[in-house]
Every structure is written in structure tokens, then in C-alpha cells.
N, C-alpha and C positions, 0 to 999 in steps of 0.2 A: 515263464519268467514272472516275477512278482515285485517289480519296483513300483513305488507309489509316488504320485504328486498329490499333495493334500491341501485342503482349504483350512484356514485359520479363523478363530472366532472373532477377533477384533483388531484394533489398530495398534496394539502393543504386543511385545513378545512375552506373554504370560507364562506361568509355570507349565500349563498343558502344552502350549505351543513348543516350548523348549524340550519337553519330554518327547513329543511327537517327532520333532525335527532331528532328534538324536538317534532315532531308530535307524538301523542299517538299511532297511528296505525303502526308506524315504529318500528320494533324490531331490525334492524341492517342494515349493509352495506356489499355489496360484492365488492371487489376491483379487478381491471383489470390492464393491462399494463399501461394505461393512468394515473393511480394513483401511479405508482411505478417508482422512479428514481434511488434509491440505497437502500441497506439494512439499512443504517443509517437513511435515510429519512423515509423509510417505518416504521421502529420501532418507530420513533418519532411521525409519523402521527397516528399510531394505539394507542400510549400512549395518544396522545392529545384527540382522540375520547373517550378513556376510562375515561379521566378526565371530559370531557364534559358531558357524560352520561354513567355512569359505567355499567349499565345493558345491553348495546348494544351487540348484537351478531356480530362479525366480521368474514367474510368468504372470501374465495378465491377458485379458481379452481387450484389445484396443483396435477394433476393425475400422471404426468410423461410423457415423450415423447413430443408430439406436444402440449399438454395442460399443460403448466407450466407458470403461471403468474410470478413466482419468478424465475428469470433466473440468470443474472450476480450477483455473490456474494452468490449464493445458489448452492447446489449440483445438477448436471444435471441428475435427476432421469430418468431412461429409461422407455419406454412405457411398459404397463402391458403385452403386447403380448410377449415381450422378456422373461418374467418370465414363462409364460405358455408354451413357446417353449421348455423349459427344461424338461417338462413332458415326452416327447418322449424318451429322453436319460435316465432319472431317475426321477421318481415322487418325490423322497425325495429331490432332488436338487430344483425342482420347489417349493416345500413347503418351503424350507429354504429361497429361494430367495423372495418369497411372504412375509414371515415374516419380513425379513430385509427391504424390500421396504416399507412396511406399517409402520415400526418403524421409518425409516428415514423420510418419508413424514410427519407423525404426529408430531414427535418431532421437526423437523426443522420448520414446519409451526407454531407450538405453540410458539417456541422460537422467532418468528418474531411478536408475539402479536396477532395472530388470535385464534379464538375459533375452527374453523373447515375449512377443505377443503371439498368441495363436492366430495367425493370419498368413495368407489371405483366404477368404472364402472362395472355393473353386466350384461351388454348386452352380448349375445352370438355372437361371431364374425361370420359375414356372408358377404354378398356382399356390405354392405354399406361403402362407402369410408369415410364418416364422423366419423364412429366408428372405423373401421379398426383395427389398432394396439392399440387402446385404450382398447380393450377387452382382457381378459385373455386367452380365448380359444374358438375354434369353436365347441367343444364337450360340450353340455350342462351339462353333469354329471361332467366332469373335471372342467369346469368353476365353477360349484356349489361348489365343494370341495375347490377350490382356493379362491373364494369369501368369503367363511366362514372363512378361515384362515386369510384373509386380515382384515375382520371386527374384528375378535377377537384381533389381534395384534394392530390394529389402536386404538381400544377402551381401550386396556390395557395401551396404552401410553397416555390416557387422552383425546382423541378426539373422538367425536361422529362420527360414520360412516353413510354415506348417500349412499344408493343403487340407482344407476341410469342406464338407463332411463326406468322406468316401463311402460308397460310390456315387453319392449324390442325394440331396435332400429336397431339391427345388420343386420336384413334381409331385410330392406326397401331400395329401390334404391335411394329415394330422401334424401336430407339433409334438415332436418327441420329448420335449421338456415335460409335457403333461399327459401324453397319450401313447399308446402303442401305434407305431407307424409302419405301414406296408406300402410298397410300390408294386402294384399289380401289372405294370406295363410289360409288354413282350421284350425279349432280349434286344430286338432291333432298335427299340426306343431307348433302352437302358444304355446301350453301348455308346450312343452319341453323347450322353452325359459324362462319359469317362474321358472325353477329349481334353477338357481343361486340366484334369489330374495328370494325364499323360504328358501334356505340354509342360506343366509345372515340374514334373519329375525330370523331364529332359533338361529343363532349365537349372536343375540342381537342388530342388527343394530337399531339405534335410529331415522333414517330418511329414507324416500324414495322420490326420485325426479321422477315426472311423465314425460312421453314423449309427445311431440307434434306429436303423431302418431295415426291415426285412424285405428282400427282393426274391419272391418265390421262383422267378425264372431261373435263378441260380441256386438259392438255398433258402428254405423257410426260416432259418435262424437269422437274427439281426446281424448286420455286417460285422460289427466289432467282435462278435462271438462266433464268427463263421470262418473256419479254416479254409473253406473254398474261396471266399472273397479275399482273405489275406494271402492265400496262395496265388490268386490271380494278380494281386497287387505286386507280389514279389517276383513271380515268374513271367507273366505276360507283359507287365508294365516295367519290369526290371528295377523296382524300387529297392534300395539298399539302406535306406535311412531308418529313423525311429518311427514305429507305428504306435500311436497314442489312442487310448480309448476316449470317448466322450465321457462326460461326468456320469459316474455310475450311480449317482443319486437320482438321475432323471427317470421319470416314469417310463420312458421308452425302453429303458434297460430292464424293466420288469418282465419283459418277454422271456427272459431266461431264469426268472425267479427272484428271490431276495438277495441281499448283499453277498452272502457266501457263494451262491450260484453265479452271481454276476462276476465277481472277482475270478472265480475258478474258470468260468467259461471264456472270458476274455484273455486270461493268461494262457490257457491251453490252446486257444485259437491262434495265438501268435502275437498278441499285443505286447510291446516292449515296456510301455509305461501306462499305468492305470490311474485314472483321475478319481480321487475321493474328495469331492469338493465340499461336502456337508460336514462341518466340524462335529456334529452329533454322531457321525458314523466313523470317525477316524479311529477311535479306540478299537472298535470292532474290526475295521479293515486291517489295523496293525496286528491284532491277534490272529486273524485268519491268514494273513500273508506271511506271518512269522514261520508257519509250518510248511510253506511252499518253497520249492527250490529257487535260489537266486544266484546270480554270478558272484564270484569272489571280488570282482572288480566291475565297475559300471562299464557296459559295452561301449565301444567307440561311437556307435550311433547316438547314444545318450550323451556322452561327453561332448560330441560335436554340436549340441544344442546350446552350449555356453556361448555368450556373446563374445565376439572378437574384441580385442583391445585396440584394433586398428580398423578403420579410422575412428578416432575419438569423436564423440558428439560435438558439433560446432557450437559457437556462441549463439545465444538466443537471437541476436540480430540476423544471423544467417538463416535460422529457421523462419524468422518472420519474413525474410525476403522470399523464401520458397513458398510460404503461405500466401503472400501477396500475388505471386505468379499463378498459383493454383486458382485463387479467387478470380483473377482476370480471365482465365480460361473458362471457368464455369459461368461467369456472368456476361461475357461478351456475346453478342448476337451475330 
């Protein structure tokens, strides 16, 4: 399959963006800081894209902590690790904090005109600085419980949950944004890191994002380009939703070659949606995928990533109340 989600160059719908978003293999756009000047500008930009092509999926990364594309004018969501840290004091506090965080994230992102944030991170916290406090916990079983809660609340608020980065990026020393990443641990260690993904899938997560990480215990190929890993995800874990590549511009994807090889390898392995986030690569990605087979209609797994129209995002005062309750949980001793 060769459906694309693309990055756009700036904060307006320019001629290139219109041409790209008109391509039949493009299902949506993912926005970054370069696309966002203010809340008012962003909401108008998203509304313009909706008018231009109503079926587009609009996405952003709004995990909390370091990974927040929506900053000034939006609630400063804390990193997931702050929520997981409450478990040692009282597991019920951690569960309450996770539910509030998921509600705040999903409702505020939806109110800004997006269908989804690629969240939550289901990696088990380990030695990887790139993941670090983006992960909920270092204990796979605790992480699994909290991921399942996050997925349930996020989707109850009308936003599809995306588990990332399968099969786990937390124990790898390299940052796949900038380097080739390999997890050399034995299968017995790897399988524990699958627990949060399995729990999130059981909770109903609609998407899984693959990692640019090679796990030689299963396949020397990076996971997103590995039919073995995607087969395990589909067959052993029973996942029936959308499988999404990580950004194919990342250097970790260079393990399979340049952009043509990256696109082809991820599509052939079984990724449903390919992320081409670098605007300088979009023309090439469109040319390359135009020759690949694609469905006559978007698969149900892709269509189910659209934000629900119910429940509608609540007034800002309701979000502020949730925020205050989350802050109380995180600051009370």
C-alpha cells in the first residue's frame, strides 16, 4: 500500500501544499512548529485545509513535555513520566492523572481542528535519551496498565490512539532521528517491552506507529520495514488497525537506503500509512508512490482515524478545571 501523510512547508496553504494535498495517495498532513504561529492562525489553517479537501486527516505530535507542537496559547501538558511517577506514591493517583492527561490532550487538540495526535508513547522507559520522560514507566507491567488507561480515555474523547514506537525504542542507546538504531537484547528482554503495546491494542487503539529500530533477535531489518515484525503485530497481538511508519526522513530509516527504498520497503512490509514529513522530499515521495498500487478507497483502518464528532470539545473553562485537577495530583505530596 502507498498512502502518504505529508509535512507542509509553512503556516499557510500555498500552491505547493495545495498541489500535494490534491494527490490521490495523500490522506493527510502532519503539522510541526514551522506551521504554527498562533492558536487563531492554526485553527484558520486547519479549517482552510478542511474546506480544500474535507476528507483529509490532520495530525500533530502533542504528547506532553518535550514533544508539544502546540505551545503558546495551549495548556503546557507535562511529560508522561510525571504521571507514571505517581505510581510509587499511590497507583490510584497515577491512574487519575493518566485519565486527565489523556482527556486534556485529546479534547484540546481536537478543539484546534486536528483529527489526531500521534499518542500515547507505549515505549518502556530505559536508557534512551530520545524517549526518556516521554514514556510512562520503566516497569513494563505498570506501563502496560497506564497505556491501556490512556488509550481508553483518549478514544472516549473522540480521538484515535496511536501506540508508538513498536516494538519499543526505550532500551536503545541511539536516537533514530539522527542515527541507525539497533536493539541487541535477547528475545526474553524484548518480549517484556511488548506488554504496553499488547495492553493498548486490547484497549482498542486504532493505530500503531513503527520504530526505526532493528531487533536482530527477530529480524535485522528495522521494524517498520520488517514483514516479520508487522506479522507479529497482526497475528500474535491481533492488531487490526492502521500501521503507520515513523517519519521516513529520519536517519534511522537510512538502514534500508534512500527515500525510494524506504518507501518501498515500508509499503511492502505492510505499513498502511507512510509519513513523509520533510517538505523537501514530498515531490519525490509523490512521484515514487504514484507508481505503487493503492486501494480505490481508503481502507477502513485509515478512515477510522478521523476524529469523532461526539463528544464535542468542551468549553475552555472545563479544560481549565481538568488542568487544575491534574496539577493538584502532580504537586500534592
